[in-house]
N, C-alpha and C positions, 0 to 999 in steps of 0.2 A: 586785453583786447588788442588784436594786431592783424596785419595782413600777411598771408603766407603765399608767396609765389609758388607755382607748380614747377618744380625743377626736374630735369631729365632723370629718369630712373632706368629700370631694366628695359632694354630694347628701345622702342619709341615712346614708351609711356612717360607720363609726367606726374609727379607726386608732391603733395604738400604734407610734410611730417608735422603732426599737430602736437604730439607729446602731452596730451591731456591725461587726466586720471582715467577717462573713458575713451575719448576719441583718439585714435592712433594715426589715421592717415586718410586722405582723400586722393584718389588717383584717376587720371584720364588715360584710357588705353585706346589708341587708334588701332583698328584691326583691318589688315589688308586682306587676308584670307582666313586666318584662324589664330586663336590664342588660347593658352591653357595655363593653369596654375593650381596650387593647393592653398587653401586658406590656413592661416596660422592656427596652431592648436589651442590658443587661448582667446581667439577673436571670432566674433561673428561679423559677416560682411553683407552689405546690401549692394546689389548691382542694379544700375539703371541704364537702359539703352538710350544713349543720347541721339544717335542717328544710325540708319541702316536697318537691315533685316538679318536676323541671325537664327541659326539652330543652336540651342543651348542644351548642355549636357552637364549633369551634376548628380552625384550620389546614386547612380544607377537609373536615374530618370532623365527624360528628354522632353524638350518643348521646341517644336519646329516652327520656323517662319515667324519669329517674334520681333517686334519693333515697328517696322513699316512706317518710319518717318524719315524724311530726307535730312532734316536738321532738328536740333532741340527746340527751335523757335516755332515749329509747325508740327501738329499731330500730338496724339496723346502718348503718355509714357507706358513703358512696360518694365517690370522689375523682377529680380530674382533674389530670394533670400538664401544665404549660404551659411550653414552652421560651421563651427570650428573644425579644422582638419579634414575638409572635404575637397576632392578634386573637381575642378570646373573647367569645361572646355566650351569655347565659343567659336562657331564656324560661320563665316560670312564676311561682310565688309561694312565698316562704319566706325562708330565710337561707343565705348561703354564707360560709365563712371562707377568707381568702386569706393565705398565708404566702409572703413574697418573700425571696430570698437572692441574694447575688452568686454568679454562676457562675464557676468557676475560669477565669482569663483565658487561660492557656496553651491550654486546651481550645477557647476561642472562636477563637483565632488560628490554631490548627493542628488543625482537625478531622480525624479519621481518615477517609480516603476510603472505607475498607472499611465504615464505619458508615452511609454514605449510601445511600438507596434507588436502585436501578438499574432502568431499563426499566419505569416505572410502567404498569400496565394500566388504561387509561381505563375508568371505571365499575366497576372491580372492587374498588378500595380496597386493591390489593396491589402489591408491587414485588419485584424480585429482590434477595435478601440475599446478597452475595458472601462474607460471613463463614460462612454455613451452607450455601450452595449451594441454597437453597430459596426459594420464593415466600412472603412474609410480609405480614401486614396492615401498611399504612403506619404505623399508630400504634405498632407494635412497634419502630420505628427510634428511636435516641436523639434525632434532630433533630425528632421529631414529637410533638404532644400525644397523650396516652393516658389513657383512662378506666380507673379501678380499681374494679371492681364487688365487691359483698359476697362472691360465691362465690370470688373470688381473694384475699381478705384473710385472712391468718393470724390466728386468734383464740386467745389463750392465757390461762390462768388464773394470776394472780399474787396470792397471799395472799387467794384467794377473789374477786378482782376480775377481770372479763373485760377484757383489754387487746387492742385491735384494732390490728394493725401495718399501717396503711393504706398507708404508703410505707416499706417496709423497706430495709435497707442494700443488698440485692441489686437493688432497683429502679434504673432508669436515671437518676434524678435525680443530678446530679454533686455537689451540695453539701448535700442535705437528707435527713433521715429523719423520719417523723412517726407517732406513735401517738396513739390516743384511748382514753378510759376513762370510765365513770360509776362514781363511788364513793358508796356509800350512807352515811348517818350511822351511826356506830358502827364503820365500817370504817376501816382505815388501810393504805395500800399504798405501797411504794417502786416507782416505775416503772422498769423495767430499761433499761439502755443498749441500743443497737442490737446485734443479733447480727452479728458480723464474722468473716471467715475467720481461722483460726489465724495468729498472728503479725502481725495488723493491728489498728489502732485507728482510731476515728472519733469526731468530735464535739468541736470546739473551743469551741462555744457551745451554750447550752441556754436555751430559753424555754418557758414553760408558760402557755398560755391557760386561764383558769379562768372558768367560769360557775357560781356557787354559788346555790342556792335561798335559803340564809341566809348562812352564812359558811364559809370554808375556810382552813386553814393549809397553806402550801406551803413546801417547802425541807427541807434537812438541815443541821444546824448552825445557821446563821442562818435564822430562820423568818419568813415573811411571812403576814399575815392578809389575806385578800381577802373583801370583802363585795360581792356582786353579780358584777361582771365586770371582769377586768383581765388583763394579761400580766405575768408575773414572770420576770425573767432571773436565772439562777442559775449557780453554779460547775458547769461541765459534767463535772468529774471526780467529782461526787457526785450519783448518781441522786436525783431529787426524791421526798420523801415527801409524800403527800396525806392530809390529815386534815379531812374535812368535819364540821360540827357543826350539828345541828338541821335538816338538809336534805341533799339530794343535791348532788354537785359533778360537773359535766362538765368534763373536762380534756383538753387536747391538748398533748402534749409534743413539742417540735421540737428535734432536734439538727442542728447545721450545721457545716460544715468542708469540707476537700478530701478526697474519697475517694481512697485510694491507687490508683495505676494499675498 
């Protein structure tokens, strides 16, 4: 368990290198007009719009005017799932958060043929899904990027704090779940573990990105004090307690591991 500062990386971005068996990095990317990159061939990536409004492009699909919040402390989140080895481009102004984790290797080597899109219809953005026998949007397939919009995000109250389950356990990401919350001074909240089906468990690793207006204490048992911005890695068996002091704290909790098949 430790605190990882976000250090300067490519351009103006700031990255915490985590070096876990699953969790690789968490990066904040300030975007002035545009930004683009390719995800690593062995990693899946979750993108969360921290602030601003963006046109998002990945894997031949586009999602326009996404975000619509001035700061991460106000407004609901918007996310984008990025599979390994895909080009992503962001056009607009603001900030995005990127969380990268190793994708389970057996899934990479032996993809389920039934999960691949069949007979894509040119110009429609749809393909035939042999699992359901229906035509689905290409982004619904496990191999494709997919945007997660506010209307599709479960919002639940935990000890009076609104927790946004941006990428829940049931989402197609194979190694990641992600929640966000804004905790006010005077509040204290234990962020819950991902909801999993009965008889299953998930989450070998846990990291919490914190942006505190003044200071914030993170952890349960061993406690870490964050001033400003940092990533804290914690014991995944103990859901993290968040205690801000003197100002609000924006937090993103990320659980990583192999989802049972």
